[in-house]
C-alpha positions as a printed Julia matrix, in Angstrom:
251×3 Matrix{Float64}:
 -66.66  -154.39   -7.38
 -69.67  -156.13   -6.86
 -72.82  -156.49   -9.36
 -76.16  -158.22   -9.15
 -77.1   -160.04  -11.95
 -80.96  -160.31  -12.08
 -81.85  -163.53  -14.22
 -85.59  -164.81  -14.66
 -84.95  -168.28  -16.03
 -82.72  -170.86  -16.53
 -82.4   -170.88  -20.56
 -81.3   -167.12  -20.7
 -77.83  -166.28  -18.9
 -74.89  -163.73  -19.05
 -73.41  -164.89  -22.57
 -70.32  -163.04  -23.42
 -70.92  -160.73  -20.19
 -69.51  -163.84  -18.09
 -66.21  -163.37  -19.99
 -65.68  -160.16  -19.5
 -66.6   -159.75  -16.08
 -63.98  -162.25  -15.76
 -61.65  -160.53  -17.85
 -62.0   -157.6   -15.39
 -61.85  -159.1   -11.86
 -66.08  -158.05  -11.37
 -67.23  -159.96   -8.79
 -71.03  -160.75   -9.61
 -73.86  -162.46   -7.87
 -76.96  -164.09   -9.93
 -79.92  -163.25   -8.46
 -83.09  -165.12   -9.2
 -85.99  -162.86   -9.63
 -89.02  -165.55   -9.31
 -87.13  -167.43   -6.46
 -88.2   -165.76   -3.66
 -87.11  -162.38   -1.64
 -84.76  -160.16   -3.45
 -81.42  -159.26   -1.41
 -81.39  -155.12   -0.54
 -79.92  -153.44   -3.67
 -77.74  -151.22   -1.29
 -75.55  -154.55   -1.09
 -73.97  -154.07   -4.98
 -72.33  -151.59   -6.61
 -74.7   -151.96   -9.98
 -76.99  -154.33  -11.5
 -76.99  -156.03  -14.72
 -80.42  -157.41  -15.71
 -80.93  -160.2   -18.06
 -83.41  -160.86  -20.91
 -85.96  -163.58  -20.85
 -88.79  -165.18  -22.72
 -91.82  -163.85  -20.26
 -93.44  -160.59  -20.6
 -92.28  -157.41  -18.84
 -95.84  -156.97  -17.69
 -96.14  -160.55  -15.92
 -97.16  -160.36  -12.44
 -94.47  -163.15  -11.48
 -92.01  -159.93  -12.09
 -93.73  -157.65  -10.18
 -91.18  -158.26   -7.18
 -88.21  -157.25   -9.77
 -90.07  -154.19  -11.07
 -90.36  -152.95   -7.76
 -86.78  -153.72   -6.75
 -85.37  -152.05  -10.15
 -87.18  -148.95   -9.32
 -86.11  -148.54   -5.87
 -82.49  -149.35   -6.71
 -82.27  -146.73   -9.83
 -84.18  -143.91   -7.99
 -81.27  -144.61   -5.16
 -78.88  -143.97   -8.11
 -77.51  -147.6    -8.33
 -76.05  -148.28  -11.68
 -78.05  -150.07  -14.06
 -77.68  -151.91  -17.28
 -80.63  -153.39  -18.65
 -80.82  -155.98  -21.55
 -83.73  -156.31  -23.5
 -86.37  -157.83  -20.97
 -84.01  -155.95  -18.44
 -84.73  -153.11  -20.25
 -88.4   -153.38  -20.61
 -88.61  -153.92  -16.98
 -86.83  -150.64  -16.58
 -89.08  -148.6   -18.43
 -92.02  -150.12  -16.8
 -90.53  -149.53  -13.18
 -90.32  -145.95  -14.26
 -93.72  -145.65  -15.34
 -93.47  -146.25  -19.07
 -95.77  -148.39  -21.14
 -94.54  -151.72  -22.54
 -96.53  -153.28  -25.03
 -96.79  -156.23  -27.57
 -95.14  -155.41  -30.98
 -94.31  -156.78  -34.31
 -91.43  -158.94  -33.42
 -87.75  -157.68  -33.86
 -85.43  -161.07  -34.39
 -82.3   -161.48  -35.85
 -79.41  -158.87  -36.76
 -80.22  -155.21  -38.16
 -79.32  -151.53  -37.77
 -79.87  -149.34  -34.76
 -78.91  -145.79  -35.19
 -77.74  -143.59  -32.27
 -79.24  -140.25  -31.31
 -77.34  -137.01  -31.07
 -77.41  -137.78  -27.24
 -76.24  -141.05  -27.95
 -73.06  -139.98  -29.74
 -72.39  -137.92  -26.68
 -73.28  -140.53  -24.0
 -70.54  -142.21  -21.76
 -71.35  -145.55  -22.77
 -72.14  -145.24  -26.4
 -69.7   -142.49  -27.49
 -66.7   -144.03  -29.71
 -69.27  -146.05  -31.53
 -70.73  -145.34  -35.31
 -73.95  -143.64  -35.38
 -74.91  -146.83  -37.58
 -74.52  -149.84  -35.17
 -75.56  -153.9   -36.59
 -76.92  -155.56  -33.29
 -78.72  -158.53  -32.48
 -82.51  -158.28  -31.31
 -84.89  -160.87  -30.05
 -88.32  -159.4   -28.46
 -92.06  -159.39  -29.26
 -92.49  -156.52  -26.79
 -90.95  -152.85  -26.99
 -90.63  -149.92  -24.36
 -92.0   -146.41  -24.38
 -89.54  -143.93  -23.33
 -90.03  -143.05  -19.27
 -90.63  -139.51  -18.48
 -87.27  -137.43  -18.03
 -85.07  -140.28  -19.82
 -82.78  -139.42  -22.8
 -83.26  -141.5   -26.0
 -79.86  -142.76  -27.13
 -80.88  -145.3   -30.07
 -83.57  -146.4   -32.14
 -84.02  -148.88  -35.46
 -86.48  -148.59  -37.94
 -88.91  -151.07  -36.13
 -88.51  -150.12  -32.92
 -88.36  -146.13  -31.87
 -86.5   -146.92  -28.79
 -83.69  -149.15  -28.88
 -81.56  -147.78  -25.79
 -82.36  -144.94  -23.53
 -80.66  -143.6   -20.09
 -81.95  -142.54  -17.36
 -80.3   -140.37  -14.54
 -76.35  -140.73  -15.17
 -75.77  -144.3   -14.71
 -79.27  -146.5   -15.58
 -79.53  -147.58  -19.2
 -82.09  -149.85  -20.97
 -81.55  -151.53  -24.04
 -83.78  -153.15  -26.32
 -81.0   -155.15  -27.96
 -78.65  -157.98  -27.36
 -75.12  -157.07  -27.34
 -74.05  -160.5   -25.47
 -75.63  -163.02  -26.76
 -73.96  -165.34  -29.33
 -74.77  -168.48  -31.36
 -74.11  -171.01  -28.78
 -76.57  -169.1   -26.16
 -79.24  -169.78  -28.93
 -79.33  -173.66  -28.42
 -80.96  -173.36  -24.89
 -83.19  -170.61  -26.1
 -84.78  -173.21  -28.06
 -86.0   -175.03  -24.63
 -88.09  -171.78  -23.9
 -91.58  -171.94  -25.25
 -91.84  -167.97  -25.48
 -88.54  -167.72  -27.57
 -89.6   -170.75  -29.92
 -93.04  -168.88  -30.32
 -91.29  -165.44  -31.12
 -89.41  -167.22  -33.8
 -92.34  -168.9   -35.48
 -93.92  -165.47  -35.24
 -91.0   -163.6   -36.93
 -91.01  -166.41  -40.09
 -87.3   -167.28  -39.35
 -85.55  -170.25  -37.93
 -83.1   -170.81  -34.96
 -80.69  -172.23  -37.43
 -80.65  -168.88  -39.48
 -80.37  -166.61  -36.35
 -77.35  -168.78  -35.44
 -75.65  -168.24  -38.7
 -75.82  -164.66  -38.57
 -74.59  -164.3   -35.2
 -71.54  -166.23  -36.36
 -70.91  -164.41  -39.05
 -70.76  -161.27  -36.83
 -68.85  -162.97  -33.7
 -65.78  -160.82  -33.71
 -67.43  -157.37  -34.29
 -70.37  -158.01  -31.56
 -67.52  -159.55  -29.03
 -65.71  -155.71  -29.29
 -69.56  -154.11  -29.15
 -70.29  -156.02  -26.07
 -67.41  -155.22  -24.69
 -67.45  -151.6   -25.47
 -70.88  -151.29  -23.52
 -70.23  -153.13  -20.91
 -66.73  -151.87  -20.05
 -67.59  -148.04  -20.53
 -70.98  -148.93  -17.88
 -68.53  -150.17  -15.47
 -66.44  -146.91  -15.42
 -69.9   -145.35  -13.92
 -69.75  -147.65  -10.84
 -68.06  -146.86   -7.8
 -64.38  -147.55   -8.19
 -64.63  -147.48  -11.81
 -61.61  -145.92  -12.4
 -59.65  -149.21  -13.02
 -62.67  -149.88  -15.51
 -62.02  -146.31  -17.02
 -58.34  -147.19  -17.78
 -59.41  -150.45  -19.03
 -62.04  -148.88  -21.55
 -59.65  -146.59  -22.9
 -56.8   -148.93  -23.58
 -58.71  -152.57  -23.93
 -60.51  -154.16  -26.61
 -63.44  -151.56  -26.36
 -60.53  -148.73  -27.79
 -60.51  -151.22  -30.8
 -63.95  -150.96  -31.62
 -63.74  -147.25  -31.95
 -61.02  -147.51  -34.77
 -62.53  -150.78  -36.5
 -66.23  -149.91  -35.86
 -67.67  -151.47  -39.12
 -69.27  -154.68  -39.06
 -67.72  -157.12  -41.78
């Protein structure tokens, strides 16, 4: 199983997802979206697209949007986080627009479709998550809304059977925010929100164990949708993600 990890800038990395890939023996290749030609998506079994401080409408990301559209329309399993979710929405023709910042820990609520979805099923209807965005996506034509929040109508959607766009960050931990402070776009977003990086780090530390289980659930269930996902399907049924189904509420 080989996954392309589309990365846009040095300050934003895999976070908890890197450990989970290692735990489950998933090979991945980091592909920089702004450093030359992108590889053929047919070389991979899936694509994980990370967040970033750039706008999803940035001209520098035009090749990435084209790559994503081609990959998803060819049924490549896709998981986009924050900017990665926005790029998926934009590549499929939905608007991505500047909005009031949604920064920090807050609740998202699953739709009925989300409660039945292959990736989100087994989770509680109310999920505490961590968000960090100043743009939000609309819903592409034909997509299924899976979750939303009070401040953001669409927090997650599915396109087809295996392409997912998330507005929140299941992978981010307090240590990741140290690098984020180096990105001017992230610092500006925190200032717009009225908070501080120190406050955000404390929020993440308080929910560290819970967010680890949430990240495991989402990634492991998504991996079952990739070619050769039978092994991952067994892991998702008996491993860390199963724990989240039993002990779902955050402390």
